[in-house]
C-alpha positions as CSV (number, residue, x, y, z in Angstrom):
1,X,4.4,72.2,-86.8
2,X,2.1,70.5,-89.3
3,X,4.0,67.2,-89.1
4,X,3.9,67.3,-85.3
5,X,0.1,67.9,-85.3
6,X,-0.4,65.0,-87.7
7,X,1.6,62.6,-85.5
8,X,-0.4,63.6,-82.4
9,X,-3.6,63.1,-84.3
10,X,-2.4,59.6,-85.4
11,X,-1.5,58.6,-81.9
12,X,-4.8,59.7,-80.5
13,X,-6.6,57.9,-83.3
14,X,-4.7,54.6,-82.6
15,X,-5.3,54.9,-78.9
16,X,-9.1,55.4,-79.5
17,X,-9.2,52.3,-81.7
18,X,-7.5,50.3,-79.0
19,X,-10.0,51.3,-76.3
20,X,-12.8,50.6,-78.7
21,X,-11.5,47.1,-79.2
22,X,-11.7,46.5,-75.4
23,X,-15.0,48.3,-74.7
24,X,-17.1,46.6,-77.4
25,X,-16.5,43.0,-76.2
26,X,-17.2,44.1,-72.6
27,X,-20.5,45.6,-73.7
28,X,-21.4,42.5,-75.6
29,X,-20.6,40.2,-72.6
30,X,-22.6,42.4,-70.2
31,X,-25.5,42.3,-72.6
32,X,-25.4,38.5,-72.8
33,X,-25.1,38.1,-69.0
34,X,-27.9,40.3,-68.0
35,X,-30.7,37.8,-69.0
36,X,-29.0,35.1,-66.9
37,X,-28.7,37.3,-63.8
38,X,-32.3,38.3,-64.2
39,X,-33.3,34.6,-64.4
40,X,-31.3,33.7,-61.3
41,X,-32.9,36.6,-59.3
42,X,-36.4,35.5,-60.4
43,X,-35.6,31.9,-59.3
44,X,-34.5,33.1,-55.9
45,X,-37.6,35.2,-55.4
46,X,-39.8,32.2,-56.4
47,X,-38.1,29.9,-53.9
48,X,-38.4,32.5,-51.2
49,X,-42.1,32.9,-51.9
50,X,-42.6,29.1,-51.9
51,X,-40.9,28.7,-48.5
52,X,-42.9,31.6,-47.0
53,X,-46.1,29.9,-48.2
54,X,-45.1,26.6,-46.6
55,X,-44.4,28.2,-43.3
56,X,-47.8,29.9,-43.3
57,X,-49.5,26.6,-44.0
58,X,-47.6,24.8,-41.1
59,X,-48.5,27.7,-38.7
60,X,-52.2,27.4,-39.7
61,X,-52.2,23.6,-39.2
62,X,-50.6,24.0,-35.8
63,X,-53.1,26.6,-34.7
64,X,-56.0,24.3,-35.9
65,X,-54.6,21.4,-33.9
66,X,-54.3,23.5,-30.8
67,X,-57.8,24.8,-31.2
68,X,-59.2,21.3,-31.7
69,X,-57.4,20.0,-28.6
70,X,-58.8,22.9,-26.5
71,X,-62.3,22.2,-27.7
72,X,-62.0,18.5,-26.9
73,X,-60.8,19.3,-23.3
74,X,-63.7,21.6,-22.8
75,X,-66.2,19.0,-24.1
76,X,-64.8,16.1,-22.0
77,X,-66.9,15.4,-18.8
78,X,-65.3,16.0,-15.5
79,X,-64.3,12.7,-13.8
80,X,-64.9,12.4,-10.1
81,X,-61.7,12.3,-8.0
82,X,-61.1,9.1,-6.0
83,X,-61.9,9.5,-2.4
84,X,-59.0,9.0,0.0
85,X,-59.2,5.9,2.1
86,X,-59.6,6.8,5.6
87,X,-57.0,5.1,7.8
88,X,-57.8,4.2,11.3
89,X,-56.4,6.7,13.7
90,X,-53.5,5.5,15.7
91,X,-54.1,5.6,19.4
92,X,-51.1,6.8,21.3
93,X,-50.0,4.4,23.9
94,X,-47.5,4.9,26.7
95,X,-43.9,4.0,25.7
96,X,-42.9,0.5,26.9
97,X,-39.9,-0.4,29.0
98,X,-36.6,-0.2,27.1
99,X,-35.4,-3.5,28.5
100,X,-38.3,-5.5,27.1
101,X,-37.5,-5.8,23.4
102,X,-40.3,-8.2,22.7
103,X,-42.9,-5.8,24.1
104,X,-41.4,-2.9,22.1
105,X,-41.7,-4.9,18.9
106,X,-45.3,-5.7,19.7
107,X,-46.1,-2.1,20.4
108,X,-44.6,-1.1,17.0
109,X,-46.7,-3.7,15.2
110,X,-49.9,-2.7,16.9
111,X,-50.2,0.4,14.8
112,X,-49.9,-1.5,11.5
113,X,-53.2,-2.7,10.1
114,X,-51.6,-5.5,8.2
115,X,-50.2,-6.8,11.5
116,X,-53.6,-6.6,13.1
117,X,-55.2,-8.5,10.3
118,X,-52.4,-11.2,10.4
119,X,-51.6,-12.1,14.0
120,X,-50.1,-15.4,13.0
121,X,-47.6,-13.7,10.8
122,X,-46.7,-11.2,13.5
123,X,-46.2,-14.0,16.0
124,X,-43.9,-15.8,13.6
125,X,-41.8,-12.7,13.1
126,X,-41.5,-12.2,16.8
127,X,-40.4,-15.7,17.3
128,X,-37.7,-15.4,14.7
129,X,-36.5,-12.2,16.3
130,X,-36.3,-13.8,19.7
131,X,-34.4,-16.8,18.3
132,X,-32.0,-14.6,16.4
133,X,-31.3,-12.6,19.6
134,X,-30.6,-15.8,21.5
135,X,-28.3,-17.0,18.8
136,X,-26.4,-13.8,18.9
137,X,-26.0,-14.0,22.7
138,X,-24.8,-17.6,22.4
139,X,-22.3,-16.6,19.7
140,X,-20.9,-13.8,21.7
141,X,-20.6,-16.0,24.8
142,X,-18.8,-18.7,22.8
143,X,-16.4,-16.0,21.3
144,X,-15.5,-14.8,24.8
145,X,-14.9,-18.4,26.0
146,X,-12.7,-19.1,23.0
147,X,-10.6,-16.0,23.6
148,X,-10.1,-17.0,27.2
149,X,-9.0,-20.5,26.1
150,X,-6.6,-19.1,23.6
151,X,-5.1,-16.7,26.2
152,X,-4.6,-19.6,28.6
153,X,-3.0,-21.7,25.9
154,X,-0.6,-18.8,25.0
155,X,0.3,-18.3,28.7
156,X,0.9,-22.0,29.1
157,X,3.2,-22.0,26.1
158,X,5.2,-19.1,27.4
159,X,5.6,-20.7,30.8
160,X,6.7,-24.0,29.3
161,X,9.3,-22.1,27.2
162,X,10.9,-20.6,30.2
163,X,10.7,-23.8,32.2
164,X,8.6,-22.4,35.0
165,X,5.4,-23.5,36.6
166,X,2.1,-22.1,35.1
167,X,1.8,-18.4,36.2
168,X,-1.6,-16.8,37.1
169,X,-1.0,-13.4,35.5
170,X,1.2,-11.8,33.0
171,X,3.3,-10.0,35.6
172,X,4.6,-13.2,37.0
173,X,5.5,-14.5,33.5
174,X,7.4,-11.2,32.7
175,X,9.3,-11.5,36.0
176,X,10.2,-15.1,35.3
177,X,11.5,-14.2,31.8
178,X,13.6,-11.4,33.1
179,X,15.1,-13.6,35.8
180,X,16.0,-16.1,33.1
181,X,17.6,-13.4,31.0
182,X,19.6,-12.1,34.0
183,X,20.8,-15.7,34.7
184,X,21.9,-16.1,31.1
185,X,23.7,-12.8,31.1
186,X,25.6,-13.6,34.3
187,X,26.6,-17.0,32.9
188,X,27.9,-15.3,29.7
189,X,29.9,-12.7,31.7
190,X,31.4,-15.4,33.8
191,X,32.4,-17.4,30.8
192,X,34.0,-14.4,29.2
193,X,35.9,-13.7,32.4
194,X,37.2,-17.2,32.4
195,X,38.4,-16.8,28.8
196,X,40.2,-13.6,29.6
197,X,42.0,-15.2,32.6
198,X,42.9,-18.5,30.9
199,X,46.0,-19.0,28.9
200,X,45.8,-18.9,25.1
201,X,45.7,-22.2,23.2
202,X,49.0,-24.0,22.5
203,X,50.7,-23.2,19.2
204,X,50.8,-26.2,16.9
205,X,51.8,-26.5,13.2
206,X,49.1,-29.1,12.7
207,X,45.4,-28.6,13.6
208,X,44.6,-30.2,16.9
209,X,41.8,-29.5,19.5
210,X,42.6,-26.5,21.7
211,X,45.5,-25.2,19.5
212,X,46.1,-22.2,17.3
213,X,48.4,-21.9,14.3
214,X,51.8,-20.3,14.6
215,X,51.9,-16.5,13.8
216,X,53.0,-15.5,10.3
217,X,56.3,-13.6,9.8
218,X,56.0,-9.9,10.5
219,X,57.9,-8.9,7.4
220,X,55.7,-11.1,5.2
221,X,52.6,-8.9,5.7
222,X,51.6,-7.2,2.4
223,X,51.7,-3.5,2.1
224,X,48.0,-3.4,0.9
225,X,47.0,-5.1,4.2
226,X,48.3,-2.8,7.0
227,X,47.7,-3.6,10.7
228,X,44.2,-2.7,11.9
229,X,43.6,-0.1,14.6
230,X,40.4,-1.2,16.2
231,X,38.7,-0.2,19.4
232,X,36.1,-2.6,20.6
233,X,34.6,-0.2,23.2
234,X,34.0,2.7,20.8
235,X,31.3,1.0,18.6
236,X,29.6,-0.6,21.6
237,X,28.8,2.8,23.1
238,X,27.3,3.9,19.9
239,X,23.5,3.6,19.9
240,X,23.4,2.9,16.2
241,X,25.0,-0.5,16.9
242,X,22.6,-1.6,19.6
243,X,22.5,-5.2,18.3
244,X,20.9,-6.5,21.5
245,X,17.8,-4.4,21.1
246,X,17.7,-5.1,17.4
247,X,17.9,-8.8,18.1
248,X,14.9,-8.7,20.5
249,X,12.8,-7.0,17.7
250,X,14.0,-9.0,14.7
251,X,14.9,-12.3,16.3
252,X,14.4,-14.3,13.2
253,X,17.4,-12.6,11.5
254,X,19.7,-14.2,14.2
255,X,18.5,-17.8,13.6
256,X,21.1,-19.0,11.1
257,X,20.5,-22.7,11.6
258,X,23.0,-25.5,12.4
259,X,26.7,-24.6,12.6
260,X,29.1,-26.8,10.6
261,X,32.3,-27.2,12.6
262,X,35.1,-27.7,10.0
263,X,37.1,-29.9,12.4
264,X,34.4,-31.2,14.7
265,X,36.1,-30.1,17.8
266,X,33.0,-28.5,19.4
267,X,32.7,-25.0,20.8
268,X,35.9,-23.6,22.3
269,X,35.5,-19.8,22.9
270,X,38.3,-17.6,21.5
271,X,39.5,-14.4,23.1
272,X,40.8,-11.2,21.5
273,X,44.4,-11.7,20.3
274,X,44.1,-15.4,19.8
275,X,44.5,-16.9,16.3
276,X,42.0,-19.1,14.5
277,X,42.7,-21.8,11.9
278,X,41.9,-20.6,8.4
279,X,39.1,-23.2,8.0
280,X,37.1,-21.3,10.6
281,X,37.2,-18.0,8.7
282,X,36.7,-19.2,5.1
283,X,34.2,-17.4,2.9
284,X,31.3,-19.7,3.8
285,X,31.4,-18.3,7.4
286,X,31.5,-14.6,6.5
287,X,28.7,-12.2,7.4
288,X,28.3,-10.3,4.1
289,X,26.1,-7.6,5.6
290,X,27.1,-6.7,9.2
291,X,24.7,-3.8,9.3
292,X,21.8,-6.3,9.1
293,X,22.8,-7.4,12.6
294,X,23.7,-3.9,13.7
295,X,27.5,-4.6,13.6
296,X,30.0,-2.0,12.4
297,X,31.5,-2.6,9.0
298,X,34.8,-4.4,9.1
299,X,38.0,-2.6,8.0
300,X,40.0,-3.6,5.0
301,X,41.6,-7.0,5.4
302,X,39.2,-8.1,8.1
303,X,35.8,-9.9,8.2
304,X,33.0,-10.6,10.6
305,X,32.5,-14.3,10.8
306,X,30.2,-16.7,12.6
307,X,31.8,-19.0,15.1
308,X,29.0,-21.2,16.5
309,X,26.8,-18.6,18.3
310,X,29.5,-15.9,18.5
311,X,30.3,-13.1,16.0
312,X,34.0,-12.8,15.6
313,X,36.1,-10.1,13.8
314,X,39.1,-11.8,12.3
315,X,42.2,-10.5,10.5
316,X,42.2,-12.5,7.2
317,X,46.0,-12.4,6.9
318,X,47.0,-13.6,10.3
319,X,43.8,-15.2,11.6
320,X,44.0,-13.1,14.8
321,X,40.8,-12.3,16.6
322,X,40.3,-8.5,16.7
323,X,36.9,-8.4,18.4
324,X,34.3,-11.0,19.5
325,X,30.6,-10.8,20.6
326,X,29.6,-13.9,22.6
327,X,26.2,-15.5,22.4
328,X,25.3,-13.3,19.4
329,X,23.2,-15.7,17.5
330,X,20.3,-17.8,18.8
């Protein structure tokens, strides 16, 4: 028991020495830092007192300036206010006639003192206004006369285009144009009827005027190019392919220029079922975009071509005409 008590005492003694080693330096450090902290606190209080004194001085100076300005305003003598100039009373006059603009301008200027004092200037202004009004009337009259001249010139051009005598009104010109269109349509129908009733061109192995090439062998037709099943009346009844109305609206699309005849034979209308020489349906005569002219797209192995003023649907393998629209281009 004595040994145990001695060991406990030794442990407590060593622990007390260790705590003393930590506490003594801490006390020394706190003792050294206390004067510095006291000095910092005194400096802060001194700066705060100095700032408070400066604020009080500025406040006193501002109050002194305000007091001085109030005294100066009270001591300054009162200046008399300028009297308002009395303007001459305007005498009401009866309102002039609306049609006399010159009298209305004079009535407006009578109430102006400057205009009363300067009659020459007022007269000059009135003269300028009158001259300006006359110039405007003359300009409007000239504009109306020029419009009438342009309208007469346009009417004369339209009458010369249809080959009729000068008409007096637009209704006569419209009737004359419709009569001309009806005449052209009747001529076109008669020509188509003659083509249907006439015999097909003679078959010739060599190109000659009024001939067609011999038909190719039936067994020689390639498998990739089968016969075309085409109905010429079906697409003509479809309103999407109203090429006639489209041509009246966009007439410049149908002006393709001069036609280059490969053989120089001149125009010889072809009917459905006739065959054309290959030179007439070469690539330079193809219509690449039939929808631009409101024509249906050609089936495989066929092409829409231009033959003079006609649009012809041709079988590229046999040269046979599948469909034709006469007088299609201008």
